[in-house]
C-alpha positions, 0 to 999 in steps of 0.5 A: 546449490549452484553447479560446483565441480566435485572431485570424489574418491570412494572406499568402503569406509564409513569416514569421509574427509571434506576438503574445501579451498578458500577464495582463489583456490581450487579442489586440485590443490588437495591432490597430494592429500587426496592421493595419500588418504584415498585408500582409507577414506572417502574424499570430497573436494569441491571447486566453489562457484567461480573457482577451478572447474566450477561454473562462473557466476556474474552475480555478486550475491553468488560469492557472498559468504552465506551463498558459499556456505549454503553450497557447502551445506548441500555438498556435506549433506549429500556426501556425509557418512557416519564419521566426517572430517572437514579441512580447508586451506586459504593460501597466504596471498601476501 
């Protein structure tokens, strides 16, 4: 996995909520949701490569869908618990 910034909260819960942004987004767009949910769930929010506080890459292939999914798979496998939820958001850029 390339270096990505991960915002994380931990609780004794066996449930984790993963929050993934779309192109042009960043992990902190979920700050309100993280604040509301952090007392009950583990929260993992990721700045994908080239977004937010993650490293910038100058290789086109690093932004290919398959590369981004590979990064998310590593994050999921690293932080998953017994029960997991995934949410994502792609703002309308129109």
